[in-house]
N, C-alpha and C positions, 0 to 999 in steps of 0.2 A: 657100590658098581649094584645096580637094580637086579635081581631079581628076575627072572624075563617069564616064570612059570607062574609065580604071585602077582607083577605087573597084570599078566592077561587075566589073571582074575579079580584082581580090580577093573580094568577095564570091560570088563564082563558086565559088572555090576555098576558101573557109571550107563550101559546100552541099555538094562537092565532097567534104573532108577528113570530114566529119561524115554523107555519107552522105543522105542530106537533098535532098526536093525544096525546092523554092520555098518553096507551101503548108504545107508542117509545119516549114519554118524561122518563117516567120510566125508559126506558130501558136507555140511555143517561144518568142521573146520575144513576142508580144503584140500584136502590131501585126494590119491588117488587112491581108488576101493581099492587095486591089488597093493596095493601098500598094507593096509588095512589088514587085509585077510593075510599075507605073510605074513604080520607080525603075532596076530589070532591065534595063526598056525603053529606059530613057533618058529618059524623059520631065520628072522627076521628079528633086530631088537630095535627098543623106540628109540630112534634118535632126539638128541634137546628139543628140532625144532618143531616134532610131533608134540610130545610134551607140552610144549609152551602154547600151543596150539590149542589144545582141551582147557586148558585153564585160563586161557584166555577170552576165549565161549561160551565155557561152562564155567562160573566163577564160583559156585560151588564146588568144587573139585576142589582140592588140597595139594599143592604140591606136595609136602612131604607123604599126605597119605597113599598118593598116585604112583610116588617114587618107591616110598619102600613099608606102604604099612601105619608108620605112624601119624596119627591123630584122629582124624573122623570125614564120615563123607556118608553124609551133607555137611559142608565146611558149616559151620557154629554161628552162627549171626555175630559180626560183631559188634565191637559198642562205638558208637559213633564219633568220630575222632573230633574234637575238638584246637577249632584255630584261632592263633589270638588273635583277640581285635585289633581292626588295623584306622590309622586314622579317617578321620571323615573328612579330610580335607587337606592337601599339601600347597607350600608353599610353590608359587607358580618362579620356577627359577630363571623363564625368560623375559617376562616384559617388563621385569624393574617396577612392577607396581604393586609387590609385596612390602614392607617395614623391613628395613632394612636391621640385621642384628647389631645392635647395641656395640659388640665387640664384635668382629667379627672375627678376630679368632681363637673366640672362645666360641665360635656354633659349631658345631659337628659338621665336617669334611668342606669348611668355609664354600659352602654351596649357595649360598641370597648374589643373589646379583644387586645393585645400587647403580642408581643413575649417572654416576660416572662411569660406572664398568665401558670399557669399551669389548665387541666382537672380535677374537685373534684372527679367528681360523673357526672352521667347522669340517669336518669328518665322518662321513658319511662310510661306511663297511658295510658291506654285502655279504649274503650268505656263500656265492662263491667265490669266496678270498680277494674280493679287489675294491676298491674305494675310491673315492672322488675328491676330493683336499677343494675350499671353498679360505679363500683368503677377502676381508673385503677390500674393495679400491682404496 
């Protein structure tokens, strides 16, 4: 549970750090000015949506710090995340122009298309949950 008085103190630290008035801060994160005023006065408790808006707009604010004072503000710079290397080229699975696997049973997921393969059907799924099913004639 968030201690409201301590949360207010941390929120005031954030306002001072950025040199913002309460109304400018409320505008920047997209909340009503009165909501922030009620929060700063102790009348209301912070909602999850309010906290998420703060950390989304101000990435230097650490979630655990703003919630319970653990951690630091501003958030220390994180090390660069190293992404695994991806292959520079992928096989063309649909044109049949790629060399088929010598033993298709040994190929990963059997995704290689050969010149003798025929398309059975194509299904297109839409984000609204519908789909279209195409079968060659």
